C-alpha positions as CSV (number, residue, x, y, z in Angstrom):
1,M,10.2,-14.3,-7.8
2,P,12.6,-16.8,-6.8
3,A,10.5,-19.9,-6.9
4,E,13.3,-21.3,-3.5
5,L,11.2,-18.9,-2.0
6,S,7.5,-19.5,0.0
7,R,5.1,-19.4,-0.4
8,R,4.9,-17.3,3.1
9,S,7.9,-15.2,2.1
10,R,6.7,-14.4,-1.5
11,A,3.4,-12.5,-0.2
12,Q,5.8,-10.4,2.4
13,L,7.6,-9.1,-0.3
14,L,4.3,-8.6,-3.0
15,A,3.0,-7.7,-0.3
16,R,5.6,-5.0,0.8
17,R,6.1,-3.7,-3.0
18,V,1.9,-3.2,-3.3
19,V,1.7,-1.4,0.3
20,A,5.3,0.6,-0.7
21,E,2.8,1.6,-4.0
22,L,0.0,2.1,-2.4
23,V,1.9,4.7,0.1
24,A,3.2,6.1,-2.8
25,M,0.1,7.3,-4.7
26,D,-0.8,9.7,-2.0
27,D,3.0,12.2,-2.7
28,R,2.4,11.6,-6.4
29,S,2.6,14.7,-8.6
30,E,0.3,14.4,-11.4
31,V,2.1,14.3,-13.9
32,E,3.6,11.3,-12.2
33,A,0.3,9.4,-11.5
34,S,0.1,10.6,-15.4
35,L,2.6,7.8,-15.1
36,V,1.2,5.0,-13.4
37,R,-2.3,4.6,-15.6
38,V,0.2,4.0,-18.5
39,A,2.4,1.7,-16.5
40,L,-0.9,0.7,-15.5
41,L,-3.0,0.0,-18.5
42,V,0.6,-1.5,-19.7
43,G,0.6,-4.1,-17.3
44,A,4.7,-4.4,-16.6
45,D,4.0,-4.6,-12.7
46,P,1.6,-6.5,-11.3
47,A,2.3,-4.9,-7.4
48,L,1.3,-1.8,-9.1
49,A,-2.0,-3.2,-10.2
50,L,-2.4,-4.5,-7.4
51,A,-2.3,-1.5,-5.2
52,H,-4.8,0.1,-7.8
53,D,-7.5,-2.7,-8.6
54,A,-10.4,-1.6,-7.4
55,A,-11.6,-4.9,-6.2
56,L,-9.3,-5.0,-3.3
57,D,-9.9,-1.5,-2.5
58,L,-6.3,-1.6,-0.2
59,A,-6.0,2.7,-1.1
60,G,-10.0,1.9,1.4
61,E,-8.3,0.3,3.6
62,L,-5.3,2.6,3.5
63,A,-7.7,5.6,4.3
64,R,-9.7,4.2,7.2
65,E,-6.3,3.2,9.0
66,R,-5.4,6.8,8.8
67,L,-8.9,7.9,9.9
68,T,-9.4,5.3,12.7
69,R,-6.3,6.8,13.1
70,F,-6.6,10.7,13.4
71,E,-9.9,10.4,15.4
72,A,-7.6,7.9,18.4
73,R,-6.2,10.6,18.3
74,G,-9.0,13.5,19.7
75,C,-8.9,14.6,15.5
76,R,-5.5,16.4,15.9
77,Q,-2.9,17.5,12.7
78,L,0.9,15.1,12.7
79,S,3.5,17.5,12.4
80,A,5.7,16.2,9.2
81,A,7.8,14.0,11.3
82,A,5.1,11.8,13.4
83,W,2.9,11.7,10.1
84,S,5.7,10.1,8.1
85,A,5.9,7.9,11.2
86,E,2.4,7.5,11.3
87,T,2.5,6.5,7.5
88,R,5.5,3.9,8.1
89,E,3.4,2.5,10.9
90,I,0.0,1.5,8.7
91,A,2.7,0.5,6.3
92,M,3.2,-2.3,8.5
93,V,-0.7,-2.5,8.9
94,L,-1.5,-3.1,6.0
95,E,2.0,-5.1,4.9
96,K,0.4,-8.4,7.6
97,R,-3.5,-8.2,6.1
98,C,-2.0,-7.9,2.7
99,A,0.6,-11.0,2.9
100,E,-2.1,-13.1,4.6
101,R,-4.8,-12.0,2.0
102,F,-1.5,-12.6,-0.6
103,R,-0.7,-16.4,0.8
104,R,-4.4,-17.6,0.3
105,M,-4.4,-16.3,-2.9
């Protein structure tokens, strides 16, 4: 992270990368998921490690947010375009939560 960025800016940048990784987990093929597991073992990307950290349970937060929205719309399925739009909205919510969490660390 660039040192000239404020703590808040660094937290927001990290949160953006972490949430992007988190959202991408759902769309990966088995081969891509295997490559991610290898990258985790190597420890090359801190954003990747945070997105998959069981203690942070970000995947659980994503699932809970999706479930809350699904129940709020009467358990109706979405079109592909609406699903993408909802995913972007959820990502923005999670980015804000993560940025605040990371800023306090």
